[in-house]
C-alpha positions as CSV (number, residue, x, y, z in Angstrom):
1,X,150.9,219.6,121.4
2,X,151.3,218.4,117.8
3,X,148.6,216.9,115.7
4,X,149.3,214.6,112.8
5,X,146.7,213.2,110.4
6,X,146.9,210.8,107.4
7,X,144.8,208.2,105.7
8,X,145.2,205.4,103.2
9,X,141.8,205.0,101.4
10,X,140.6,202.1,99.3
11,X,136.8,202.5,99.6
12,X,136.9,206.2,100.5
13,X,134.3,205.6,103.3
14,X,136.3,207.3,106.1
15,X,136.2,210.9,107.1
16,X,138.3,212.6,109.6
17,X,137.7,216.1,111.2
18,X,140.0,218.2,113.5
19,X,138.0,221.0,115.0
20,X,139.6,223.6,117.3
21,X,136.8,225.1,119.3
22,X,136.2,227.1,122.5
23,X,137.0,224.4,125.1
24,X,139.8,222.7,123.2
25,X,140.4,220.5,120.2
26,X,138.1,217.8,118.8
27,X,139.2,214.9,116.7
28,X,136.5,213.0,115.0
29,X,136.7,209.9,112.8
30,X,133.7,208.5,110.8
31,X,134.1,205.1,109.3
32,X,131.2,204.6,106.8
33,X,129.9,201.2,105.8
34,X,128.1,200.3,102.4
35,X,129.0,203.9,101.1
36,X,130.6,207.2,102.1
37,X,127.3,209.0,102.1
38,X,126.5,209.1,105.9
39,X,130.1,209.4,106.9
40,X,130.5,212.5,104.7
41,X,127.1,214.0,105.9
42,X,127.7,213.3,109.5
43,X,131.3,214.6,109.5
44,X,129.9,218.0,108.1
45,X,127.3,218.4,110.9
46,X,127.8,216.2,114.0
47,X,131.2,217.6,115.3
48,X,129.9,221.2,115.4
49,X,126.7,220.0,117.1
50,X,128.8,218.3,119.8
51,X,131.1,221.4,120.1
52,X,128.1,223.7,120.6
53,X,126.8,221.7,123.5
54,X,130.2,221.0,125.1
55,X,129.9,222.9,128.4
56,X,132.2,221.9,131.2
57,X,129.7,223.4,133.8
58,X,127.0,221.0,132.5
59,X,126.4,218.4,135.2
60,X,124.7,216.3,132.6
61,X,127.2,216.7,129.8
62,X,127.3,213.0,128.8
63,X,123.5,213.0,128.7
64,X,123.5,216.0,126.4
65,X,125.9,214.4,124.0
66,X,124.0,211.2,124.0
67,X,120.8,213.2,123.1
68,X,122.5,214.8,120.3
69,X,123.5,211.5,118.8
70,X,119.9,210.2,119.3
71,X,118.3,213.2,117.7
72,X,120.8,213.3,114.9
73,X,120.2,209.6,114.1
74,X,116.4,210.0,114.2
75,X,116.7,212.9,111.9
76,X,118.1,210.6,109.2
77,X,114.9,208.4,109.0
78,X,112.3,211.1,109.5
79,X,112.4,212.3,105.8
80,X,111.3,208.8,104.9
81,X,108.3,208.9,107.2
82,X,107.5,212.3,105.9
83,X,107.0,210.9,102.3
84,X,103.8,209.0,103.5
85,X,100.7,209.7,105.3
86,X,101.1,209.5,109.1
87,X,98.9,206.4,109.4
88,X,100.5,204.4,106.5
89,X,101.3,200.8,107.4
90,X,102.9,199.7,104.1
91,X,101.2,196.4,104.1
92,X,98.8,197.1,101.3
93,X,99.2,195.4,97.9
94,X,100.0,198.7,96.2
95,X,103.5,198.6,97.9
96,X,104.3,195.3,96.1
97,X,104.6,197.3,93.0
98,X,108.2,198.8,92.7
99,X,106.8,201.5,90.5
100,X,104.4,202.7,93.3
101,X,107.3,202.9,95.7
102,X,109.6,204.8,93.3
103,X,106.8,207.2,92.5
104,X,107.1,208.3,96.2
105,X,110.7,207.9,97.1
106,X,112.3,208.8,93.7
107,X,114.3,206.8,91.3
108,X,117.9,207.7,92.1
109,X,120.4,210.2,93.3
110,X,119.0,212.9,91.1
111,X,115.8,212.9,93.1
112,X,116.4,214.9,96.5
113,X,114.0,212.6,98.4
114,X,115.9,209.4,97.3
115,X,119.3,211.0,98.1
116,X,118.1,212.1,101.6
117,X,116.5,208.7,102.3
118,X,119.8,206.9,101.5
119,X,121.3,208.5,104.7
120,X,119.0,206.3,106.7
121,X,119.8,203.1,104.9
122,X,123.7,203.3,105.0
123,X,125.7,203.7,108.1
124,X,128.7,205.1,109.9
125,X,130.6,204.7,113.1
126,X,131.7,207.7,115.0
127,X,134.7,208.2,117.3
128,X,135.2,211.7,118.9
129,X,138.0,212.7,121.2
130,X,138.0,216.2,122.9
131,X,141.2,217.5,124.5
132,X,140.7,220.4,126.7
133,X,142.9,223.6,126.4
134,X,145.0,222.8,129.3
135,X,145.7,219.3,127.8
136,X,144.7,217.7,131.2
137,X,141.6,215.9,130.2
138,X,140.3,213.9,127.3
139,X,136.7,213.0,126.6
140,X,136.1,210.0,124.3
141,X,132.8,209.4,122.6
142,X,132.6,205.9,121.0
143,X,129.9,204.7,118.7
144,X,131.2,201.6,116.7
145,X,134.7,200.1,116.6
146,X,137.2,202.8,115.8
147,X,139.9,203.2,118.4
148,X,141.3,205.8,120.8
149,X,144.6,204.7,122.5
150,X,146.8,206.6,124.9
151,X,150.5,205.7,124.7
152,X,152.1,206.3,128.1
153,X,155.7,205.7,129.1
154,X,156.3,203.2,131.7
155,X,159.7,201.8,132.6
156,X,161.0,203.2,129.3
157,X,158.4,201.5,127.3
158,X,155.3,203.1,125.7
159,X,152.3,201.2,127.0
160,X,149.0,201.3,125.1
161,X,145.9,202.1,127.1
162,X,142.7,201.5,125.1
163,X,140.4,204.4,126.0
164,X,137.5,203.8,123.7
165,X,134.8,201.2,123.8
166,X,134.6,198.6,121.0
167,X,131.0,198.1,119.9
168,X,131.1,195.1,117.7
169,X,130.3,191.4,117.6
170,X,133.7,190.5,119.3
171,X,132.8,192.3,122.5
172,X,131.1,189.9,125.0
173,X,129.5,192.9,126.9
174,X,127.8,194.1,123.7
175,X,126.6,190.7,122.8
176,X,125.2,190.4,126.3
177,X,123.6,193.9,126.1
178,X,121.7,192.9,122.9
179,X,120.5,189.7,124.2
180,X,119.4,191.4,127.4
181,X,117.3,193.8,125.3
182,X,115.7,191.0,123.4
183,X,114.9,188.3,125.9
184,X,114.0,184.9,124.5
185,X,115.6,185.5,121.1
186,X,118.6,183.5,120.0
187,X,121.3,183.9,117.3
188,X,120.9,187.7,117.2
189,X,124.7,187.9,116.8
190,X,125.9,185.3,114.3
191,X,129.3,185.0,112.9
192,X,130.3,187.9,115.1
193,X,127.7,190.1,113.2
194,X,124.3,191.5,114.3
195,X,121.6,189.3,112.6
196,X,124.6,187.7,110.7
197,X,124.8,191.0,108.7
198,X,126.7,193.9,110.4
199,X,129.9,193.8,112.3
200,X,129.3,196.8,114.6
201,X,126.6,196.8,117.1
202,X,126.2,200.6,117.4
203,X,126.2,203.1,114.4
204,X,124.4,206.0,112.9
205,X,122.0,205.0,110.1
206,X,121.3,201.3,109.3
207,X,117.6,202.1,110.1
208,X,116.4,198.9,108.4
209,X,117.7,197.2,111.6
210,X,116.1,199.9,113.8
211,X,112.6,201.0,112.6
212,X,109.7,199.4,114.5
213,X,107.7,199.0,111.3
214,X,108.9,195.8,109.6
215,X,106.8,196.4,106.4
216,X,108.7,199.8,106.1
217,X,112.0,198.1,106.6
218,X,111.3,195.2,104.2
219,X,109.0,196.7,101.5
220,X,110.0,200.3,101.1
221,X,113.5,200.9,102.3
222,X,115.2,198.3,100.1
223,X,114.2,200.4,97.1
224,X,116.7,203.1,98.3
225,X,119.1,200.9,96.3
226,X,121.6,199.5,96.6
227,X,120.1,198.2,99.8
228,X,122.7,196.9,102.2
229,X,120.2,194.6,104.0
230,X,119.3,191.7,101.6
231,X,116.1,189.7,101.6
232,X,117.9,186.7,103.1
233,X,118.5,188.8,106.3
234,X,114.8,189.3,106.9
235,X,114.0,185.6,106.0
236,X,116.6,184.6,108.7
237,X,114.8,187.1,111.1
238,X,111.5,185.2,110.6
239,X,113.2,181.9,111.0
240,X,114.9,182.9,114.3
241,X,111.9,185.0,115.7
242,X,113.7,188.3,115.4
243,X,110.8,190.8,115.4
244,X,111.7,193.3,118.2
245,X,113.7,196.0,116.6
246,X,115.9,198.0,117.1
247,X,118.8,195.6,116.9
248,X,121.3,198.4,116.4
249,X,122.0,201.2,118.8
250,X,122.8,204.9,118.2
251,X,123.7,205.5,121.9
252,X,127.5,206.3,122.3
253,X,129.4,205.6,125.4
254,X,131.4,208.5,126.9
255,X,134.4,208.4,129.2
256,X,136.7,211.1,130.5
257,X,140.4,210.4,131.1
258,X,143.3,212.3,132.9
259,X,146.2,213.1,130.6
260,X,149.9,213.3,131.5
261,X,152.6,215.4,129.8
262,X,154.2,213.2,127.3
263,X,151.2,211.1,126.5
264,X,150.7,210.2,122.8
265,X,147.2,209.7,121.7
266,X,146.2,207.6,118.6
267,X,142.8,207.9,117.0
268,X,142.2,205.3,114.2
269,X,139.5,203.7,112.2
270,X,139.5,199.8,112.7
271,X,141.4,199.3,109.5
272,X,144.7,200.1,111.3
273,X,144.6,197.3,113.8
274,X,142.6,194.9,111.7
275,X,145.4,195.1,109.0
276,X,147.3,192.7,111.3
277,X,144.4,190.2,111.4
278,X,146.4,187.3,109.9
279,X,149.7,187.7,111.6
280,X,149.4,189.4,115.0
281,X,147.1,188.2,117.8
282,X,144.3,190.6,118.6
283,X,145.5,191.2,122.1
284,X,149.0,192.2,120.9
285,X,148.1,194.6,118.1
286,X,148.2,197.8,120.0
287,X,151.4,196.8,121.7
288,X,152.9,196.5,118.3
289,X,151.4,199.8,117.1
290,X,152.7,201.6,120.1
291,X,156.2,200.2,119.5
292,X,156.0,201.7,116.1
293,X,154.8,205.0,117.4
294,X,157.8,205.2,119.8
295,X,160.2,204.4,116.9
296,X,160.9,200.8,117.7
297,X,160.7,197.6,115.7
298,X,158.5,194.7,116.8
299,X,159.4,191.2,115.7
300,X,155.7,190.3,116.0
301,X,155.0,192.5,113.0
302,X,157.3,190.5,110.7
303,X,159.1,193.3,109.1
304,X,161.3,196.2,110.0
305,X,159.9,199.8,110.2
306,X,160.7,202.6,108.0
307,X,163.0,205.1,109.9
308,X,162.0,208.8,109.8
309,X,164.3,211.2,107.8
310,X,163.8,214.8,108.8
311,X,160.4,216.3,109.7
312,X,157.9,213.5,109.6
313,X,154.2,213.1,109.6
314,X,154.0,210.5,112.4
315,X,150.5,209.3,111.4
316,X,151.5,208.7,107.8
317,X,154.6,206.9,108.9
318,X,152.5,204.8,111.4
319,X,150.2,203.6,108.6
320,X,153.1,202.7,106.4
321,X,155.0,200.8,109.1
322,X,151.8,199.0,110.3
323,X,150.9,197.7,106.9
324,X,154.3,197.1,105.3
325,X,157.4,198.9,106.6
326,X,160.4,198.2,104.6
327,X,158.9,195.1,103.1
328,X,158.5,196.1,99.3
329,X,156.6,193.0,98.5
330,X,154.1,193.5,101.3
331,X,153.8,197.2,100.3
332,X,152.9,196.3,96.7
333,X,150.4,193.7,98.0
334,X,148.7,196.2,100.3
335,X,148.5,199.1,97.9
336,X,147.1,196.8,95.2
337,X,144.5,195.1,97.4
338,X,141.0,196.4,96.5
339,X,139.4,194.7,99.5
340,X,141.6,196.4,102.1
341,X,139.8,198.5,104.5
342,X,140.3,202.3,104.7
343,X,142.9,203.3,107.3
344,X,142.5,206.7,108.9
345,X,144.8,207.9,111.8
346,X,145.4,210.9,113.9
347,X,148.3,211.1,116.3
348,X,148.4,213.7,119.0
349,X,151.7,214.3,120.7
350,X,151.1,215.9,124.1
351,X,154.8,216.6,124.8
352,X,155.1,219.9,126.6
353,X,158.2,220.8,124.8
354,X,156.0,221.7,121.8
355,X,154.2,225.0,122.3
356,X,152.3,225.0,119.1
357,X,149.8,222.8,117.5
358,X,150.6,221.6,114.0
359,X,148.5,219.6,111.6
360,X,150.3,217.6,108.9
361,X,148.1,215.8,106.4
362,X,149.1,213.6,103.5
């Protein structure tokens, strides 16, 4: 088994962890939104927490992992509650004064309580893949919209099998779930975003869309600036009758898959496939990516792929070929685009001819 890792950062909001542990190898991708704070914090703690609980004899393994996510996410907001008396309702006139709020929560990153509170305000998605030591099984833990995809050879063609769940406003099942949890409320998902605001439907953090206390969400949390949820969002909530949080979930979905010798696994933040937004149909993007993984060109991409010369970091080459290939003009455009999303990729080659595990990182 060989493991290749690479990234092309723009906003520096992605974090990637590769963790060998007792039962195998864990790959984790954290894609932060509105800052890198929670992606950084979660990447330092959550993978080891999952590794510590990963017991193949546990009949309730999925539930154990879900509970770790739930507990971890709740721990992000508890420090904010701890700053106030237990019975505080935050509706009093004193909380209309920003000075009174900052006296409690601090004034900036130099104040520990402010810095810690920020972790509840911003967010991150999480994708975890666990490959057992025999390389026969893969567990995929999905929270958000990063991808785990298995490339499997069928009729001399590498076919993509998406093995992660996509928790965002493009997933009809997620939209139905949200509306089922909030009966009678309309327009919860607008413009493919939760409350017209957040593209993902599940993530760590983002507690302004989770806490039961609306005064806390509206009158205190925005002072952990910069607040990603603007006043207009809450005004729209009032207009549309959205008063039954949480509207964001921290519950991951978990699946186990059987692996075959020769499978190639690709774990990627959403920036890889989304980079094709304007020129490749959504349903074709992973076909194109798997063509590139197998060393083939794909006319749907619009340019030729860079060919490897000597030992090659497959993950790095995949990013380059997906974004621009040999097209120098496209390369200059992508590398100069400040609005481009971060792209993080880990490629795992399960070919049995390789007896060692090697990590290549650019």
